[in-house]
C-alpha positions as CSV (number, residue, x, y, z in Angstrom):
1,M,80.5,17.9,185.8
2,S,77.5,16.3,187.5
3,Q,76.4,12.6,187.5
4,G,79.7,11.5,189.0
5,N,81.8,11.6,185.8
6,D,85.4,12.7,186.1
7,V,86.6,15.0,183.4
8,T,90.0,16.4,183.1
9,Y,90.0,20.1,182.2
10,A,93.0,21.7,180.4
11,D,94.1,25.1,181.4
12,L,94.3,27.1,178.2
13,N,96.0,30.4,177.8
14,F,95.7,32.2,174.6
15,G,98.0,35.0,175.6
16,K,100.7,36.2,173.3
17,T,104.1,34.5,173.5
18,P,107.3,35.5,171.8
19,P,108.1,33.5,168.7
20,K,111.5,32.6,170.0
21,K,112.6,31.5,173.5
22,A,115.8,30.9,175.2
23,L,116.8,27.3,175.7
24,H,116.9,27.7,179.5
25,S,114.2,30.3,180.1
26,E,111.3,29.7,182.5
27,P,108.1,28.1,181.1
28,N,105.2,30.4,180.5
29,E,101.5,29.6,181.0
30,G,101.1,28.4,177.4
31,D,103.8,25.8,177.9
32,L,102.2,24.6,181.1
33,A,98.8,24.2,179.3
34,Y,100.5,22.3,176.5
35,E,102.1,19.9,179.0
36,N,98.8,19.4,180.8
37,V,97.2,18.2,177.5
38,Y,100.0,16.2,175.9
39,G,102.1,15.1,178.9
40,P,105.3,16.2,180.6
41,G,107.6,15.0,177.7
42,A,105.8,16.6,174.8
43,K,107.5,20.0,175.4
44,E,111.0,18.6,175.0
45,V,110.1,16.7,171.9
46,E,108.6,19.8,170.3
47,E,111.7,21.9,171.2
48,E,114.0,19.3,169.6
49,E,111.9,19.3,166.5
50,E,112.1,23.1,166.3
51,E,115.8,23.0,166.7
52,E,116.1,20.5,163.9
53,E,113.9,22.6,161.7
54,E,116.0,25.6,162.5
55,E,119.0,23.7,161.5
56,E,117.5,22.4,158.3
57,A,115.9,25.7,157.3
58,P,118.0,28.4,158.6
59,G,116.5,30.8,156.2
60,R,113.0,30.8,157.4
61,G,111.8,34.0,158.7
62,K,110.8,35.0,162.1
63,A,107.2,35.5,161.0
64,A,106.8,31.8,160.1
65,T,108.0,30.7,163.5
66,G,105.5,32.9,165.3
67,W,102.6,31.8,163.1
68,K,103.3,28.2,163.8
69,G,103.1,28.8,167.6
70,W,99.7,30.5,167.2
71,T,98.4,27.5,165.2
72,R,99.5,25.1,167.9
73,K,97.7,27.2,170.5
74,I,94.5,27.3,168.4
75,A,94.7,23.5,167.9
76,L,95.2,23.0,171.6
77,G,92.2,25.2,172.3
78,A,90.1,23.3,169.8
79,V,91.1,20.0,171.4
80,A,90.2,21.3,174.9
81,T,86.9,22.6,173.6
82,S,86.2,19.2,172.0
83,L,86.9,17.5,175.2
84,F,84.7,19.9,177.1
85,L,81.9,19.3,174.6
86,L,82.4,15.5,174.8
87,A,82.2,15.6,178.6
88,T,79.1,17.8,178.4
89,T,77.6,15.4,175.8
90,V,78.3,12.4,178.0
91,G,76.8,14.1,181.0
92,L,73.8,15.1,179.1
93,G,73.5,11.5,177.8
94,V,73.7,10.1,181.3
95,R,71.1,12.6,182.4
96,Y,68.9,11.8,179.5
97,W,69.2,8.1,180.3
98,Q,68.2,8.8,183.9
99,V,65.3,11.0,182.9
100,S,64.2,8.5,180.3
101,G,64.2,5.8,182.9
102,Q,62.2,7.9,185.2
103,L,59.8,8.8,182.4
104,H,59.5,5.1,181.5
105,R,58.8,4.0,185.0
106,A,56.4,6.9,185.4
107,S,54.7,5.8,182.1
108,Q,54.5,2.2,183.3
109,S,53.1,3.3,186.6
110,H,50.6,5.6,184.8
111,T,49.7,2.7,182.5
112,A,49.1,0.3,185.4
113,H,47.1,3.0,187.3
114,S,45.1,3.7,184.1
115,A,44.4,0.0,183.7
116,A,43.4,-0.3,187.4
117,L,41.2,2.8,187.0
118,A,39.7,1.4,183.8
119,Q,39.0,-1.9,185.6
120,R,37.4,-0.1,188.5
121,I,35.3,2.1,186.1
122,G,34.2,-1.1,184.3
123,A,33.2,-2.7,187.6
124,Q,31.3,0.4,188.6
125,E,29.6,0.5,185.2
126,E,28.6,-3.1,185.6
127,I,27.3,-2.3,189.1
128,L,25.5,0.7,187.7
129,D,23.9,-1.4,185.0
130,E,22.8,-4.0,187.5
131,T,21.5,-1.3,189.8
132,E,19.6,0.2,186.9
133,G,18.1,-3.2,186.1
134,Q,17.1,-3.7,189.7
135,L,15.6,-0.1,189.7
136,Q,13.6,-0.9,186.6
137,Q,12.4,-4.1,188.2
138,V,11.4,-2.2,191.4
139,R,9.6,0.4,189.2
140,E,7.7,-2.4,187.5
141,E,6.9,-4.0,190.9
142,L,5.8,-0.6,192.3
143,S,3.6,-0.1,189.3
144,S,2.1,-3.6,189.8
145,T,1.6,-2.9,193.5
146,R,-0.1,0.4,192.7
147,E,-2.4,-1.4,190.3
148,A,-3.1,-4.1,192.9
149,L,-3.6,-1.4,195.6
150,R,-6.1,0.4,193.3
151,K,-8.0,-2.8,192.7
152,S,-7.9,-3.6,196.4
153,Q,-9.2,-0.2,197.2
154,E,-12.1,-0.7,194.7
155,A,-12.8,-4.1,196.3
156,A,-12.6,-2.5,199.7
157,N,-15.1,0.1,198.6
158,K,-17.4,-2.6,197.3
159,T,-16.9,-4.6,200.5
160,Q,-17.7,-1.6,202.5
161,Q,-20.9,-1.0,200.6
162,H,-21.7,-4.7,201.1
163,L,-21.0,-4.5,204.8
164,Q,-23.2,-1.5,205.1
165,G,-26.0,-3.5,203.4
166,V,-25.2,-6.5,205.7
167,E,-25.3,-4.2,208.8
168,E,-28.6,-2.9,207.7
169,V,-29.9,-6.5,207.3
170,L,-28.3,-7.4,210.6
171,R,-30.0,-4.5,212.4
172,E,-33.3,-5.6,210.9
173,A,-32.6,-9.2,211.9
174,N,-31.8,-8.1,215.5
175,H,-35.0,-6.1,215.6
176,N,-36.9,-9.2,214.4
177,L,-35.0,-11.3,216.9
178,E,-36.0,-9.0,219.8
179,T,-39.5,-9.1,218.6
180,L,-39.4,-12.9,218.5
181,K,-37.9,-13.0,222.0
182,Q,-40.7,-10.8,223.3
183,E,-43.2,-13.0,221.6
184,N,-41.5,-16.1,223.1
185,K,-41.6,-14.6,226.5
186,E,-45.3,-13.9,226.2
187,K,-45.9,-17.4,224.8
188,E,-43.8,-19.0,227.6
189,A,-45.7,-17.0,230.2
190,L,-49.0,-18.3,228.6
191,L,-47.6,-21.8,228.5
192,R,-46.6,-21.7,232.1
193,Q,-50.1,-20.7,233.0
194,R,-51.5,-23.7,231.1
195,I,-48.8,-26.2,232.2
196,G,-48.5,-25.0,235.8
197,S,-45.3,-25.0,237.9
198,C,-43.0,-27.4,239.7
199,P,-42.5,-28.1,243.5
200,P,-39.7,-26.2,245.2
201,G,-36.3,-27.6,244.2
202,W,-37.6,-29.2,240.9
203,K,-36.5,-28.0,237.4
204,L,-39.2,-27.3,234.8
205,F,-38.4,-28.5,231.3
206,R,-41.2,-28.7,228.7
207,W,-44.1,-30.4,230.5
208,K,-42.1,-32.2,233.2
209,C,-40.5,-31.3,236.5
210,F,-37.1,-32.9,237.3
211,W,-35.3,-33.3,240.6
212,I,-31.6,-34.0,240.7
213,S,-30.0,-35.6,243.7
214,D,-26.9,-34.4,245.4
215,E,-26.0,-37.8,246.9
216,M,-24.9,-40.9,245.1
217,N,-26.7,-44.2,245.2
218,Y,-27.3,-47.6,243.4
219,W,-29.8,-47.7,240.6
220,R,-32.3,-49.7,242.6
221,K,-32.0,-47.4,245.6
222,S,-32.4,-44.4,243.3
223,L,-35.6,-45.9,241.8
224,E,-37.0,-46.4,245.3
225,D,-36.2,-42.9,246.4
226,C,-37.9,-41.4,243.3
227,Q,-41.0,-43.5,244.1
228,K,-41.0,-42.2,247.7
229,K,-41.3,-38.7,246.2
230,H,-44.3,-39.8,244.2
231,S,-42.2,-39.7,241.0
232,Q,-40.0,-42.0,238.9
233,L,-36.5,-42.1,237.4
234,A,-36.3,-39.8,234.4
235,I,-37.7,-41.2,231.1
236,L,-36.0,-39.6,228.1
237,K,-37.6,-41.3,225.2
238,K,-38.7,-39.6,222.0
239,P,-39.6,-36.8,221.3
240,W,-37.1,-36.1,224.1
241,D,-33.5,-35.5,223.1
242,I,-30.8,-36.4,225.7
243,R,-28.4,-33.6,224.5
244,E,-31.2,-31.0,224.6
245,F,-32.2,-32.2,228.1
246,W,-28.6,-32.1,229.3
247,D,-28.0,-28.5,228.1
248,A,-31.3,-27.2,229.4
249,V,-31.4,-28.9,232.8
250,I,-27.9,-29.8,233.8
251,L,-25.6,-27.1,232.2
252,K,-28.1,-24.3,232.4
253,N,-28.5,-24.7,236.1
254,S,-24.7,-25.0,236.6
255,L,-24.9,-28.4,238.1
256,Q,-21.9,-30.7,238.5
257,N,-20.9,-32.3,235.2
258,S,-21.2,-35.9,236.5
259,E,-23.0,-39.2,235.7
260,Y,-26.7,-39.6,236.5
261,W,-29.0,-42.6,236.7
262,I,-32.1,-42.5,234.5
263,G,-35.1,-44.8,234.3
264,L,-33.7,-47.4,231.8
265,S,-32.6,-50.9,232.7
266,R,-31.7,-54.2,231.2
267,T,-33.8,-56.7,233.1
268,W,-35.7,-60.0,232.7
269,S,-39.1,-59.6,231.1
270,T,-41.6,-62.1,232.4
271,E,-44.0,-61.2,229.6
272,K,-41.4,-61.8,226.8
273,N,-39.6,-64.5,228.9
274,T,-36.2,-62.9,227.8
275,W,-33.8,-60.1,228.7
276,A,-35.1,-56.7,227.6
277,S,-34.3,-53.0,227.9
278,L,-37.2,-51.2,229.5
279,W,-38.0,-47.7,230.7
280,A,-39.2,-47.2,234.2
281,D,-42.8,-47.0,232.9
282,G,-42.5,-50.5,231.3
283,S,-42.1,-49.3,227.7
284,A,-39.4,-50.9,225.6
285,Y,-36.1,-49.3,224.4
286,E,-35.0,-51.4,221.5
287,V,-31.7,-49.6,220.9
288,A,-30.1,-50.9,224.0
289,E,-30.6,-54.6,223.1
290,S,-26.9,-55.1,223.0
291,W,-26.5,-54.2,226.7
292,K,-25.3,-56.9,229.1
293,Q,-27.6,-58.4,231.8
294,Y,-28.4,-56.2,234.9
295,Y,-27.0,-53.1,233.3
296,Y,-28.7,-49.8,233.8
297,G,-29.0,-46.5,231.9
298,K,-27.1,-43.4,232.8
299,I,-26.4,-40.0,231.1
300,S,-23.0,-38.3,231.0
301,S,-22.0,-35.2,229.1
302,G,-25.2,-35.3,227.1
303,N,-24.8,-38.9,226.0
304,L,-26.6,-42.2,227.0
305,G,-24.5,-44.9,228.5
306,E,-24.7,-48.1,230.6
307,G,-23.6,-48.8,234.2
308,Y,-23.2,-51.9,236.3
309,W,-25.7,-52.4,239.2
310,Q,-22.9,-52.2,241.7
311,N,-22.0,-48.6,240.6
312,Q,-23.2,-45.5,242.5
313,H,-24.2,-42.3,240.7
314,Q,-26.4,-39.3,241.3
315,Y,-29.9,-39.7,239.8
316,I,-32.8,-37.7,238.3
317,C,-36.4,-38.1,239.2
318,E,-39.3,-36.7,237.1
319,V,-43.0,-35.8,237.6
320,A,-45.6,-34.2,235.4
321,A,-45.9,-30.5,236.0
322,S,-49.1,-29.5,237.8
323,S,-51.7,-27.3,236.2
324,S,-54.4,-25.1,237.7
325,V,-56.4,-25.5,234.4
326,G,-56.4,-29.3,234.6
327,Q,-54.6,-32.2,233.0
328,A,-57.5,-32.6,230.5
329,E,-56.5,-29.4,228.8
330,I,-52.9,-30.7,228.3
331,P,-53.1,-33.4,225.7
332,W,-49.3,-34.1,225.6
333,H,-48.7,-34.5,229.4
334,N,-48.5,-38.3,229.3
335,N,-45.3,-40.2,228.8
């Protein structure tokens, strides 16, 4: 039998045996089977019982003795069969217990696997729901973006139309500008004919000619040098604007961005008997009343400033532009 169970099998022999045996005859196969089931001493006990029965009942017949032997053999066979069935039942029970354990473990494993699978499925469903929500949000954003894009396209179309209109206006303005430039050139040429021209090396600005020195000198020396040239240090009073003069004369002619003496000084006025700010032509400049004594006017980077008498700078001389028509025809040539 399997499963490691030891079972004692009885050798059974259901062959025919004579009803009576000699006391000292050899044991047959039935007797050996009987001894295997009930032990080695059972045979002698049974033989003694038979002898006693024969002594007590000498009249029993030979048929009764034979029938009793067959009954014993049948009982022995039944016992052997029962033992065989019992051993088989035990083996089957052990096998059933093993198979049941395997099935139970397989069931537990299946249950755990099912639980893990269900958990994974639940997590995947949550992820799927979250993804679906995100997808819906993206769809809404895409729809909003499309709407915004449509509006932007409409605005772009309107802007394009507006730009086309602006370009048309700009072309017309450029045309008008070119026309004005041409008119200004003609007027400038006419004005030059009326005003005249400047000596070589002098710069024409409005109705004056300006000369800018290359060397540096004191203010007094600069004033004297301008007088030697039959001119004077530049006078930039109203309607003249210093910034406009700087851009048109200094920067336009790519001159060095430096500091230049002009015809403005803070000196003692014998007429007023006090310190006064005067232009080179003797006219007053009231704005510079806060200047210190013996300070002189200079321009730098388009702004008016003051410099001490010991300083040296480049300087600017001015003279009225000459005219072939005559000064009487130029009412604004005077300073």
